All heavy atoms as TSV, in Angstrom:
chain	resi	resn	atom	element	x	y	z
A	1	MET	N	N	103.019	41.601	46.921
A	1	MET	CA	C	103.700	42.504	46.007
A	1	MET	C	C	103.454	42.047	44.575
A	1	MET	O	O	103.546	40.869	44.272
A	1	MET	CB	C	105.187	42.503	46.335
A	1	MET	CG	C	105.983	43.409	45.474
A	1	MET	SD	S	107.700	43.420	46.051
A	1	MET	CE	C	108.147	44.987	45.456
A	2	GLU	N	N	103.135	43.001	43.686
A	2	GLU	CA	C	102.884	42.660	42.289
A	2	GLU	C	C	104.183	42.338	41.574
A	2	GLU	O	O	105.216	42.927	41.836
A	2	GLU	CB	C	102.219	43.836	41.559
A	2	GLU	CG	C	100.767	43.987	41.867
A	2	GLU	CD	C	100.122	45.024	40.971
A	2	GLU	OE1	O	100.615	45.246	39.844
A	2	GLU	OE2	O	99.128	45.605	41.389
A	3	SER	N	N	104.078	41.408	40.639
A	3	SER	CA	C	105.243	41.103	39.828
A	3	SER	C	C	105.397	42.171	38.764
A	3	SER	O	O	104.431	42.850	38.413
A	3	SER	CB	C	105.080	39.723	39.181
A	3	SER	OG	O	104.068	39.769	38.210
A	4	PRO	N	N	106.594	42.356	38.223
A	4	PRO	CA	C	106.801	43.364	37.179
A	4	PRO	C	C	105.920	43.145	35.960
A	4	PRO	O	O	105.633	44.080	35.235
A	4	PRO	CB	C	108.279	43.225	36.820
A	4	PRO	CG	C	108.901	42.530	37.979
A	4	PRO	CD	C	107.821	41.706	38.610
A	5	ASP	N	N	105.466	41.909	35.733
A	5	ASP	CA	C	104.605	41.633	34.579
A	5	ASP	C	C	103.261	42.338	34.690
A	5	ASP	O	O	102.596	42.567	33.698
A	5	ASP	CB	C	104.372	40.131	34.430
A	5	ASP	CG	C	105.640	39.376	34.104
A	5	ASP	OD1	O	106.593	40.002	33.592
A	5	ASP	OD2	O	105.700	38.176	34.369
A	6	HIS	N	N	102.843	42.671	35.923
A	6	HIS	CA	C	101.542	43.290	36.125
A	6	HIS	C	C	101.646	44.791	36.390
A	6	HIS	O	O	100.653	45.434	36.658
A	6	HIS	CB	C	100.817	42.612	37.285
A	6	HIS	CG	C	100.452	41.202	36.974
A	6	HIS	ND1	N	101.230	40.145	37.350
A	6	HIS	CD2	C	99.407	40.680	36.302
A	6	HIS	CE1	C	100.681	39.022	36.937
A	6	HIS	NE2	N	99.563	39.326	36.291
A	7	ALA	N	N	102.820	45.324	36.331
A	7	ALA	CA	C	103.006	46.752	36.568
A	7	ALA	C	C	102.493	47.535	35.359
A	7	ALA	O	O	102.641	47.101	34.225
A	7	ALA	CB	C	104.485	47.064	36.791
A	8	PRO	N	N	101.876	48.697	35.607
A	8	PRO	CA	C	101.416	49.503	34.473
A	8	PRO	C	C	102.607	49.992	33.662
A	8	PRO	O	O	103.685	50.209	34.203
A	8	PRO	CB	C	100.676	50.671	35.126
A	8	PRO	CG	C	101.155	50.725	36.522
A	8	PRO	CD	C	101.606	49.341	36.882
A	9	PRO	N	N	102.429	50.193	32.338
A	9	PRO	CA	C	103.531	50.648	31.499
A	9	PRO	C	C	104.022	52.044	31.887
A	9	PRO	O	O	105.166	52.370	31.690
A	9	PRO	CB	C	102.957	50.638	30.086
A	9	PRO	CG	C	101.488	50.567	30.251
A	9	PRO	CD	C	101.211	49.962	31.584
A	10	PHE	N	N	103.165	52.853	32.450
A	10	PHE	CA	C	103.573	54.179	32.910
A	10	PHE	C	C	103.366	54.214	34.416
A	10	PHE	O	O	102.246	54.358	34.898
A	10	PHE	CB	C	102.747	55.265	32.216
A	10	PHE	CG	C	103.153	56.660	32.626
A	10	PHE	CD1	C	104.403	57.153	32.281
A	10	PHE	CD2	C	102.308	57.459	33.361
A	10	PHE	CE1	C	104.798	58.429	32.666
A	10	PHE	CE2	C	102.691	58.735	33.743
A	10	PHE	CZ	C	103.932	59.214	33.403
A	11	PRO	N	N	104.428	54.042	35.188
A	11	PRO	CA	C	104.292	53.855	36.632
A	11	PRO	C	C	103.703	55.039	37.392
A	11	PRO	O	O	103.224	54.877	38.490
A	11	PRO	CB	C	105.726	53.574	37.088
A	11	PRO	CG	C	106.596	54.040	35.992
A	11	PRO	CD	C	105.792	54.001	34.730
A	12	HIS	N	N	103.699	56.229	36.829
A	12	HIS	CA	C	103.174	57.392	37.539
A	12	HIS	C	C	101.721	57.692	37.176
A	12	HIS	O	O	101.210	58.765	37.484
A	12	HIS	CB	C	104.046	58.619	37.258
A	12	HIS	CG	C	105.482	58.374	37.580
A	12	HIS	ND1	N	105.943	58.201	38.865
A	12	HIS	CD2	C	106.559	58.242	36.784
A	12	HIS	CE1	C	107.238	57.980	38.846
A	12	HIS	NE2	N	107.638	58.003	37.596
A	13	ALA	N	N	101.059	56.734	36.548
A	13	ALA	CA	C	99.684	56.942	36.110
A	13	ALA	C	C	98.766	57.282	37.276
A	13	ALA	O	O	97.931	58.187	37.166
A	13	ALA	CB	C	99.170	55.699	35.386
A	14	LEU	N	N	98.900	56.577	38.365
A	14	LEU	CA	C	98.027	56.849	39.505
A	14	LEU	C	C	98.256	58.248	40.060
A	14	LEU	O	O	97.338	58.872	40.578
A	14	LEU	CB	C	98.232	55.801	40.597
A	14	LEU	CG	C	97.773	54.393	40.232
A	14	LEU	CD1	C	98.080	53.432	41.365
A	14	LEU	CD2	C	96.294	54.377	39.890
A	15	ALA	N	N	99.457	58.755	39.925
A	15	ALA	CA	C	99.738	60.117	40.378
A	15	ALA	C	C	98.962	61.129	39.543
A	15	ALA	O	O	98.483	62.137	40.080
A	15	ALA	CB	C	101.235	60.403	40.309
A	16	LEU	N	N	98.818	60.870	38.251
A	16	LEU	CA	C	98.039	61.774	37.387
A	16	LEU	C	C	96.597	61.826	37.857
A	16	LEU	O	O	96.014	62.900	38.019
A	16	LEU	CB	C	98.097	61.324	35.933
A	16	LEU	CG	C	99.428	61.434	35.222
A	16	LEU	CD1	C	99.319	60.850	33.824
A	16	LEU	CD2	C	99.876	62.876	35.161
A	17	ARG	N	N	96.013	60.662	38.079
A	17	ARG	CA	C	94.620	60.593	38.521
A	17	ARG	C	C	94.466	61.226	39.904
A	17	ARG	O	O	93.560	62.020	40.133
A	17	ARG	CB	C	94.132	59.145	38.561
A	17	ARG	CG	C	92.685	59.027	38.977
A	17	ARG	CD	C	92.197	57.580	38.906
A	17	ARG	NE	N	90.776	57.517	39.076
A	17	ARG	CZ	C	90.172	57.459	40.269
A	17	ARG	NH1	N	90.883	57.448	41.374
A	17	ARG	NH2	N	88.866	57.405	40.354
A	18	SER	N	N	95.370	60.897	40.807
A	18	SER	CA	C	95.303	61.447	42.163
A	18	SER	C	C	95.392	62.964	42.142
A	18	SER	O	O	94.663	63.644	42.865
A	18	SER	CB	C	96.428	60.877	43.021
A	18	SER	OG	O	96.277	59.495	43.164
A	19	ARG	N	N	96.273	63.488	41.331
A	19	ARG	CA	C	96.450	64.936	41.236
A	19	ARG	C	C	95.185	65.597	40.692
A	19	ARG	O	O	94.728	66.614	41.212
A	19	ARG	CB	C	97.651	65.255	40.341
A	19	ARG	CG	C	97.954	66.702	40.225
A	19	ARG	CD	C	98.501	67.268	41.509
A	19	ARG	NE	N	98.806	68.672	41.296
A	19	ARG	CZ	C	98.855	69.561	42.244
A	19	ARG	NH1	N	98.687	69.203	43.495
A	19	ARG	NH2	N	99.118	70.811	41.979
A	20	ARG	N	N	94.600	65.008	39.651
A	20	ARG	CA	C	93.374	65.556	39.069
A	20	ARG	C	C	92.255	65.556	40.109
A	20	ARG	O	O	91.542	66.553	40.268
A	20	ARG	CB	C	92.956	64.742	37.838
A	20	ARG	CG	C	91.688	65.262	37.176
A	20	ARG	CD	C	91.287	64.433	35.990
A	20	ARG	NE	N	91.047	63.041	36.278
A	20	ARG	CZ	C	89.943	62.586	36.900
A	20	ARG	NH1	N	89.006	63.414	37.321
A	20	ARG	NH2	N	89.796	61.293	37.108
A	21	LEU	N	N	92.110	64.453	40.834
A	21	LEU	CA	C	91.066	64.369	41.853
A	21	LEU	C	C	91.332	65.348	42.996
A	21	LEU	O	O	90.397	65.978	43.503
A	21	LEU	CB	C	90.971	62.938	42.390
A	21	LEU	CG	C	90.463	61.897	41.383
A	21	LEU	CD1	C	90.543	60.505	41.982
A	21	LEU	CD2	C	89.047	62.224	40.937
A	22	LEU	N	N	92.574	65.473	43.407
A	22	LEU	CA	C	92.938	66.411	44.463
A	22	LEU	C	C	92.560	67.842	44.083
A	22	LEU	O	O	92.077	68.613	44.912
A	22	LEU	CB	C	94.436	66.329	44.754
A	22	LEU	CG	C	94.976	67.277	45.814
A	22	LEU	CD1	C	94.479	66.853	47.197
A	22	LEU	CD2	C	96.487	67.286	45.790
A	23	LEU	N	N	92.750	68.177	42.822
A	23	LEU	CA	C	92.417	69.511	42.328
A	23	LEU	C	C	90.923	69.672	42.041
A	23	LEU	O	O	90.459	70.779	41.765
A	23	LEU	CB	C	93.226	69.824	41.067
A	23	LEU	CG	C	94.735	69.934	41.275
A	23	LEU	CD1	C	95.453	70.017	39.934
A	23	LEU	CD2	C	95.068	71.132	42.151
A	24	GLY	N	N	90.183	68.554	42.068
A	24	GLY	CA	C	88.742	68.599	41.825
A	24	GLY	C	C	88.363	68.879	40.387
A	24	GLY	O	O	87.323	69.470	40.116
A	25	ILE	N	N	89.210	68.445	39.467
A	25	ILE	CA	C	88.960	68.701	38.041
A	25	ILE	C	C	88.349	67.448	37.411
A	25	ILE	O	O	88.935	66.371	37.472
A	25	ILE	CB	C	90.260	69.064	37.308
A	25	ILE	CG1	C	90.947	70.250	37.993
A	25	ILE	CG2	C	89.978	69.371	35.841
A	25	ILE	CD1	C	92.337	70.529	37.462
A	26	PRO	N	N	87.183	67.579	36.791
A	26	PRO	CA	C	86.563	66.421	36.141
A	26	PRO	C	C	87.403	65.893	34.964
A	26	PRO	O	O	88.018	66.680	34.228
A	26	PRO	CB	C	85.227	66.959	35.627
A	26	PRO	CG	C	84.981	68.221	36.381
A	26	PRO	CD	C	86.334	68.771	36.713
A	27	LEU	N	N	87.406	64.601	34.805
A	27	LEU	CA	C	88.162	63.958	33.731
A	27	LEU	C	C	87.748	64.513	32.370
A	27	LEU	O	O	88.596	64.819	31.537
A	27	LEU	CB	C	87.953	62.440	33.770
A	27	LEU	CG	C	88.740	61.672	32.721
A	27	LEU	CD1	C	89.473	60.515	33.367
A	27	LEU	CD2	C	87.824	61.172	31.638
A	28	ARG	N	N	86.457	64.658	32.145
A	28	ARG	CA	C	85.975	65.152	30.843
A	28	ARG	C	C	86.499	66.556	30.542
A	28	ARG	O	O	86.808	66.868	29.398
A	28	ARG	CB	C	84.451	65.134	30.781
A	28	ARG	CG	C	83.895	63.739	30.685
A	28	ARG	CD	C	82.394	63.784	30.466
A	28	ARG	NE	N	81.824	62.461	30.436
A	28	ARG	CZ	C	81.793	61.680	29.364
A	28	ARG	NH1	N	82.299	62.113	28.244
A	28	ARG	NH2	N	81.260	60.484	29.423
A	29	ARG	N	N	86.603	67.398	31.563
A	29	ARG	CA	C	87.109	68.759	31.344
A	29	ARG	C	C	88.584	68.730	30.930
A	29	ARG	O	O	88.976	69.404	29.972
A	29	ARG	CB	C	86.932	69.608	32.596
A	29	ARG	CG	C	87.375	71.032	32.363
A	29	ARG	CD	C	87.167	71.908	33.550
A	29	ARG	NE	N	88.452	72.526	33.875
A	29	ARG	CZ	C	88.781	72.988	35.041
A	29	ARG	NH1	N	87.955	72.899	36.053
A	29	ARG	NH2	N	89.947	73.538	35.226
A	30	VAL	N	N	89.383	67.960	31.648
A	30	VAL	CA	C	90.805	67.869	31.303
A	30	VAL	C	C	90.957	67.287	29.902
A	30	VAL	O	O	91.751	67.781	29.098
A	30	VAL	CB	C	91.579	67.022	32.337
A	30	VAL	CG1	C	93.021	66.840	31.915
A	30	VAL	CG2	C	91.497	67.647	33.708
A	31	ALA	N	N	90.192	66.249	29.606
A	31	ALA	CA	C	90.265	65.626	28.282
A	31	ALA	C	C	89.906	66.623	27.192
A	31	ALA	O	O	90.607	66.732	26.182
A	31	ALA	CB	C	89.346	64.408	28.225
A	32	ARG	N	N	88.835	67.378	27.401
A	32	ARG	CA	C	88.409	68.373	26.401
A	32	ARG	C	C	89.490	69.427	26.186
A	32	ARG	O	O	89.843	69.752	25.050
A	32	ARG	CB	C	87.094	69.025	26.841
A	32	ARG	CG	C	86.549	70.032	25.851
A	32	ARG	CD	C	85.256	70.695	26.314
A	32	ARG	NE	N	85.479	71.483	27.526
A	32	ARG	CZ	C	84.946	71.220	28.716
A	32	ARG	NH1	N	84.149	70.178	28.867
A	32	ARG	NH2	N	85.195	71.985	29.761
A	33	GLU	N	N	90.043	69.943	27.278
A	33	GLU	CA	C	91.076	70.969	27.169
A	33	GLU	C	C	92.337	70.445	26.478
A	33	GLU	O	O	93.022	71.193	25.789
A	33	GLU	CB	C	91.427	71.515	28.554
A	33	GLU	CG	C	90.315	72.331	29.159
A	33	GLU	CD	C	90.598	72.770	30.583
A	33	GLU	OE1	O	91.695	72.494	31.110
A	33	GLU	OE2	O	89.700	73.402	31.177
A	34	ALA	N	N	92.622	69.160	26.675
A	34	ALA	CA	C	93.817	68.561	26.074
A	34	ALA	C	C	93.551	68.029	24.665
A	34	ALA	O	O	94.469	67.549	24.000
A	34	ALA	CB	C	94.337	67.426	26.959
A	35	GLY	N	N	92.298	68.097	24.220
A	35	GLY	CA	C	91.964	67.591	22.892
A	35	GLY	C	C	91.996	66.075	22.825
A	35	GLY	O	O	92.324	65.492	21.787
A	36	LEU	N	N	91.638	65.427	23.948
A	36	LEU	CA	C	91.672	63.967	24.027
A	36	LEU	C	C	90.278	63.417	24.257
A	36	LEU	O	O	89.416	64.079	24.843
A	36	LEU	CB	C	92.558	63.514	25.199
A	36	LEU	CG	C	94.017	63.928	25.164
A	36	LEU	CD1	C	94.679	63.559	26.482
A	36	LEU	CD2	C	94.722	63.280	23.998
A	37	ASP	N	N	90.077	62.188	23.846
A	37	ASP	CA	C	88.857	61.467	24.180
A	37	ASP	C	C	88.928	61.118	25.667
A	37	ASP	O	O	89.981	60.694	26.146
A	37	ASP	CB	C	88.777	60.196	23.331
A	37	ASP	CG	C	87.497	59.448	23.565
A	37	ASP	OD1	O	87.421	58.742	24.590
A	37	ASP	OD2	O	86.581	59.548	22.729
A	38	PRO	N	N	87.841	61.279	26.417
A	38	PRO	CA	C	87.872	60.943	27.837
A	38	PRO	C	C	88.285	59.492	28.111
A	38	PRO	O	O	88.934	59.210	29.119
A	38	PRO	CB	C	86.443	61.190	28.304
A	38	PRO	CG	C	85.893	62.170	27.332
A	38	PRO	CD	C	86.567	61.871	26.022
A	39	HIS	N	N	87.946	58.593	27.195
A	39	HIS	CA	C	88.334	57.187	27.378
A	39	HIS	C	C	89.851	57.030	27.292
A	39	HIS	O	O	90.438	56.233	28.022
A	39	HIS	CB	C	87.642	56.285	26.345
A	39	HIS	CG	C	86.150	56.279	26.489
A	39	HIS	ND1	N	85.514	55.687	27.561
A	39	HIS	CD2	C	85.186	56.822	25.719
A	39	HIS	CE1	C	84.203	55.847	27.440
A	39	HIS	NE2	N	83.982	56.541	26.328
A	40	LEU	N	N	90.476	57.799	26.421
A	40	LEU	CA	C	91.934	57.745	26.309
A	40	LEU	C	C	92.585	58.302	27.566
A	40	LEU	O	O	93.530	57.716	28.096
A	40	LEU	CB	C	92.418	58.515	25.076
A	40	LEU	CG	C	93.932	58.588	24.888
A	40	LEU	CD1	C	94.554	57.197	24.800
A	40	LEU	CD2	C	94.271	59.401	23.660
A	41	LEU	N	N	92.069	59.410	28.075
A	41	LEU	CA	C	92.627	59.966	29.302
A	41	LEU	C	C	92.431	58.991	30.460
A	41	LEU	O	O	93.321	58.830	31.297
A	41	LEU	CB	C	92.005	61.318	29.630
A	41	LEU	CG	C	92.559	62.020	30.861
A	41	LEU	CD1	C	94.084	62.166	30.794
A	41	LEU	CD2	C	91.903	63.369	31.048
A	42	GLY	N	N	91.308	58.314	30.498
A	42	GLY	CA	C	91.087	57.293	31.515
A	42	GLY	C	C	92.117	56.175	31.415
A	42	GLY	O	O	92.628	55.694	32.429
A	43	ALA	N	N	92.430	55.777	30.192
A	43	ALA	CA	C	93.456	54.747	29.985
A	43	ALA	C	C	94.821	55.240	30.458
A	43	ALA	O	O	95.601	54.473	31.037
A	43	ALA	CB	C	93.511	54.343	28.510
A	44	VAL	N	N	95.112	56.510	30.240
A	44	VAL	CA	C	96.365	57.094	30.720
A	44	VAL	C	C	96.406	57.003	32.244
A	44	VAL	O	O	97.402	56.572	32.829
A	44	VAL	CB	C	96.520	58.564	30.253
A	44	VAL	CG1	C	97.668	59.243	30.980
A	44	VAL	CG2	C	96.723	58.635	28.749
A	45	GLU	N	N	95.304	57.385	32.889
A	45	GLU	CA	C	95.261	57.374	34.348
A	45	GLU	C	C	95.338	55.960	34.931
A	45	GLU	O	O	95.784	55.790	36.059
A	45	GLU	CB	C	93.993	58.064	34.852
A	45	GLU	CG	C	94.003	59.553	34.639
A	45	GLU	CD	C	92.828	60.253	35.273
A	45	GLU	OE1	O	91.869	59.579	35.730
A	45	GLU	OE2	O	92.842	61.493	35.312
A	46	ARG	N	N	94.901	54.974	34.186
A	46	ARG	CA	C	94.992	53.584	34.652
A	46	ARG	C	C	96.344	52.957	34.347
A	46	ARG	O	O	96.603	51.822	34.712
A	46	ARG	CB	C	93.880	52.741	34.009
A	46	ARG	CG	C	92.492	53.061	34.516
A	46	ARG	CD	C	91.468	52.070	33.999
A	46	ARG	NE	N	91.419	52.004	32.546
A	46	ARG	CZ	C	90.716	52.818	31.770
A	46	ARG	NH1	N	89.989	53.780	32.286
A	46	ARG	NH2	N	90.723	52.670	30.454
A	47	GLY	N	N	97.192	53.698	33.647
A	47	GLY	CA	C	98.506	53.180	33.304
A	47	GLY	C	C	98.502	52.282	32.085
A	47	GLY	O	O	99.480	51.601	31.805
A	48	GLU	N	N	97.428	52.315	31.328
A	48	GLU	CA	C	97.312	51.479	30.136
A	48	GLU	C	C	97.867	52.172	28.886
A	48	GLU	O	O	98.029	51.537	27.855
A	48	GLU	CB	C	95.842	51.117	29.903
A	48	GLU	CG	C	95.250	50.318	31.033
A	48	GLU	CD	C	93.748	50.165	30.934
A	48	GLU	OE1	O	93.121	50.707	30.008
A	48	GLU	OE2	O	93.186	49.508	31.817
A	49	TYR	N	N	98.124	53.448	28.994
A	49	TYR	CA	C	98.613	54.228	27.858
A	49	TYR	C	C	99.620	55.233	28.393
A	49	TYR	O	O	99.329	55.982	29.330
A	49	TYR	CB	C	97.439	54.940	27.172
A	49	TYR	CG	C	97.779	55.570	25.853
A	49	TYR	CD1	C	97.653	54.848	24.669
A	49	TYR	CD2	C	98.230	56.880	25.778
A	49	TYR	CE1	C	97.963	55.430	23.448
A	49	TYR	CE2	C	98.549	57.466	24.569
A	49	TYR	CZ	C	98.410	56.733	23.410
A	49	TYR	OH	O	98.724	57.312	22.214
A	50	ASP	N	N	100.780	55.270	27.819
A	50	ASP	CA	C	101.849	56.155	28.271
A	50	ASP	C	C	101.578	57.577	27.782
A	50	ASP	O	O	101.502	57.811	26.579
A	50	ASP	CB	C	103.182	55.649	27.714
A	50	ASP	CG	C	104.379	56.369	28.283
A	50	ASP	OD1	O	104.251	57.551	28.681
A	50	ASP	OD2	O	105.454	55.759	28.335
A	51	PRO	N	N	101.421	58.545	28.692
A	51	PRO	CA	C	101.107	59.907	28.263
A	51	PRO	C	C	102.213	60.549	27.437
A	51	PRO	O	O	101.963	61.506	26.718
A	51	PRO	CB	C	100.907	60.662	29.581
A	51	PRO	CG	C	101.646	59.872	30.585
A	51	PRO	CD	C	101.553	58.439	30.135
A	52	ARG	N	N	103.411	60.000	27.511
A	52	ARG	CA	C	104.499	60.544	26.688
A	52	ARG	C	C	104.266	60.264	25.211
A	52	ARG	O	O	104.919	60.850	24.354
A	52	ARG	CB	C	105.832	59.976	27.160
A	52	ARG	CG	C	106.159	60.425	28.606
A	52	ARG	CD	C	107.318	59.702	29.180
A	52	ARG	NE	N	106.946	58.289	29.377
A	52	ARG	CZ	C	107.683	57.402	30.020
A	52	ARG	NH1	N	108.837	57.761	30.527
A	52	ARG	NH2	N	107.285	56.166	30.153
A	53	SER	N	N	103.285	59.399	24.896
A	53	SER	CA	C	102.938	59.098	23.506
A	53	SER	C	C	101.861	60.046	22.964
A	53	SER	O	O	101.539	59.992	21.784
A	53	SER	CB	C	102.434	57.658	23.378
A	53	SER	OG	O	103.440	56.753	23.752
A	54	LEU	N	N	101.317	60.892	23.817
A	54	LEU	CA	C	100.282	61.836	23.391
A	54	LEU	C	C	100.890	62.964	22.566
A	54	LEU	O	O	102.091	63.225	22.652
A	54	LEU	CB	C	99.589	62.439	24.613
A	54	LEU	CG	C	98.852	61.463	25.527
A	54	LEU	CD1	C	98.381	62.186	26.780
A	54	LEU	CD2	C	97.686	60.816	24.796
A	55	HIS	N	N	100.051	63.655	21.804
A	55	HIS	CA	C	100.546	64.783	21.018
A	55	HIS	C	C	101.036	65.886	21.957
A	55	HIS	O	O	100.663	65.953	23.138
A	55	HIS	CB	C	99.509	65.278	20.015
A	55	HIS	CG	C	98.198	65.688	20.612
A	55	HIS	ND1	N	97.994	66.917	21.191
A	55	HIS	CD2	C	97.019	65.019	20.712
A	55	HIS	CE1	C	96.750	67.007	21.611
A	55	HIS	NE2	N	96.138	65.861	21.342
A	56	VAL	N	N	101.891	66.737	21.455
A	56	VAL	CA	C	102.575	67.752	22.261
A	56	VAL	C	C	101.586	68.652	23.008
A	56	VAL	O	O	101.772	68.930	24.197
A	56	VAL	CB	C	103.520	68.606	21.380
A	56	VAL	CG1	C	104.115	69.761	22.160
A	56	VAL	CG2	C	104.609	67.745	20.788
A	57	LEU	N	N	100.540	69.096	22.340
A	57	LEU	CA	C	99.569	69.972	22.989
A	57	LEU	C	C	98.923	69.277	24.190
A	57	LEU	O	O	98.786	69.871	25.257
A	57	LEU	CB	C	98.497	70.434	22.009
A	57	LEU	CG	C	97.385	71.293	22.624
A	57	LEU	CD1	C	97.953	72.577	23.222
A	57	LEU	CD2	C	96.312	71.590	21.601
A	58	ALA	N	N	98.540	68.034	24.021
A	58	ALA	CA	C	97.907	67.293	25.122
A	58	ALA	C	C	98.854	67.170	26.302
A	58	ALA	O	O	98.455	67.366	27.455
A	58	ALA	CB	C	97.468	65.913	24.644
A	59	ARG	N	N	100.115	66.867	26.038
A	59	ARG	CA	C	101.090	66.749	27.130
A	59	ARG	C	C	101.265	68.089	27.849
A	59	ARG	O	O	101.351	68.143	29.071
A	59	ARG	CB	C	102.430	66.244	26.606
A	59	ARG	CG	C	102.383	64.784	26.181
A	59	ARG	CD	C	103.759	64.182	25.980
A	59	ARG	NE	N	104.720	65.026	25.312
A	59	ARG	CZ	C	104.982	65.010	24.009
A	59	ARG	NH1	N	104.345	64.179	23.212
A	59	ARG	NH2	N	105.890	65.816	23.493
A	60	ARG	N	N	101.311	69.163	27.087
A	60	ARG	CA	C	101.467	70.494	27.693
A	60	ARG	C	C	100.264	70.850	28.562
A	60	ARG	O	O	100.413	71.376	29.668
A	60	ARG	CB	C	101.639	71.559	26.617
A	60	ARG	CG	C	103.003	71.562	26.007
A	60	ARG	CD	C	103.148	72.705	25.033
A	60	ARG	NE	N	104.428	72.610	24.340
A	60	ARG	CZ	C	104.664	73.119	23.163
A	60	ARG	NH1	N	103.722	73.781	22.512
A	60	ARG	NH2	N	105.844	72.989	22.607
A	61	VAL	N	N	99.069	70.584	28.051
A	61	VAL	CA	C	97.854	70.891	28.815
A	61	VAL	C	C	97.815	70.063	30.094
A	61	VAL	O	O	97.539	70.590	31.174
A	61	VAL	CB	C	96.583	70.654	27.959
A	61	VAL	CG1	C	95.328	70.699	28.821
A	61	VAL	CG2	C	96.505	71.683	26.845
A	62	LEU	N	N	98.095	68.774	29.992
A	62	LEU	CA	C	98.099	67.917	31.183
A	62	LEU	C	C	99.131	68.399	32.197
A	62	LEU	O	O	98.842	68.500	33.391
A	62	LEU	CB	C	98.355	66.458	30.807
A	62	LEU	CG	C	97.238	65.735	30.075
A	62	LEU	CD1	C	97.696	64.354	29.637
A	62	LEU	CD2	C	95.995	65.643	30.935
A	63	ALA	N	N	100.328	68.679	31.718
A	63	ALA	CA	C	101.404	69.117	32.613
A	63	ALA	C	C	101.027	70.435	33.295
A	63	ALA	O	O	101.216	70.587	34.500
A	63	ALA	CB	C	102.695	69.259	31.837
A	64	HIS	N	N	100.471	71.368	32.540
A	64	HIS	CA	C	100.118	72.679	33.097
A	64	HIS	C	C	98.910	72.560	34.030
A	64	HIS	O	O	98.930	73.072	35.151
A	64	HIS	CB	C	99.816	73.674	31.973
A	64	HIS	CG	C	99.441	75.019	32.478
A	64	HIS	ND1	N	98.132	75.405	32.619
A	64	HIS	CD2	C	100.197	76.060	32.892
A	64	HIS	CE1	C	98.102	76.637	33.101
A	64	HIS	NE2	N	99.343	77.050	33.274
A	65	THR	N	N	97.859	71.900	33.588
A	65	THR	CA	C	96.631	71.799	34.368
A	65	THR	C	C	96.845	71.034	35.670
A	65	THR	O	O	96.340	71.436	36.712
A	65	THR	CB	C	95.523	71.115	33.538
A	65	THR	OG1	O	95.316	71.866	32.337
A	65	THR	CG2	C	94.222	71.026	34.307
A	66	LEU	N	N	97.605	69.941	35.594
A	66	LEU	CA	C	97.807	69.094	36.771
A	66	LEU	C	C	99.093	69.414	37.510
A	66	LEU	O	O	99.376	68.820	38.551
A	66	LEU	CB	C	97.771	67.624	36.359
A	66	LEU	CG	C	96.483	67.176	35.661
A	66	LEU	CD1	C	96.588	65.724	35.231
A	66	LEU	CD2	C	95.273	67.392	36.559
A	67	ASP	N	N	99.887	70.327	36.954
A	67	ASP	CA	C	101.171	70.715	37.543
A	67	ASP	C	C	102.061	69.487	37.782
A	67	ASP	O	O	102.529	69.216	38.891
A	67	ASP	CB	C	100.961	71.484	38.840
A	67	ASP	CG	C	102.233	72.171	39.328
A	67	ASP	OD1	O	103.094	72.497	38.480
A	67	ASP	OD2	O	102.365	72.375	40.542
A	68	VAL	N	N	102.246	68.717	36.692
A	68	VAL	CA	C	103.085	67.519	36.730
A	68	VAL	C	C	104.054	67.555	35.557
A	68	VAL	O	O	103.820	68.251	34.574
A	68	VAL	CB	C	102.250	66.214	36.662
A	68	VAL	CG1	C	101.355	66.063	37.870
A	68	VAL	CG2	C	101.418	66.153	35.383
A	69	ALA	N	N	105.110	66.797	35.662
A	69	ALA	CA	C	106.061	66.658	34.547
A	69	ALA	C	C	105.771	65.361	33.827
A	69	ALA	O	O	105.606	64.320	34.453
A	69	ALA	CB	C	107.484	66.663	35.082
A	70	LEU	N	N	105.684	65.432	32.510
A	70	LEU	CA	C	105.459	64.221	31.703
A	70	LEU	C	C	106.663	63.943	30.852
A	70	LEU	O	O	107.294	64.763	30.317
A	70	LEU	CB	C	104.225	64.400	30.811
A	70	LEU	CG	C	102.905	64.596	31.535
A	70	LEU	CD1	C	101.794	64.850	30.527
A	70	LEU	CD2	C	102.566	63.390	32.366
């Protein structure tokens, strides 16, 4: 079991990636639609960046496209 020190800052990050993959949507497409750099979206999916810190439009696009709550 991982210690809390190694937990990602946004615990649902893997759910974002899993949902995108389940829907078959390429990372670059979601990033483009959300107005994000693909590297930043990758960091979000790895739990290295909290998506709640993204600009409002990006959060709305992610929530709508992936059908998730942020």
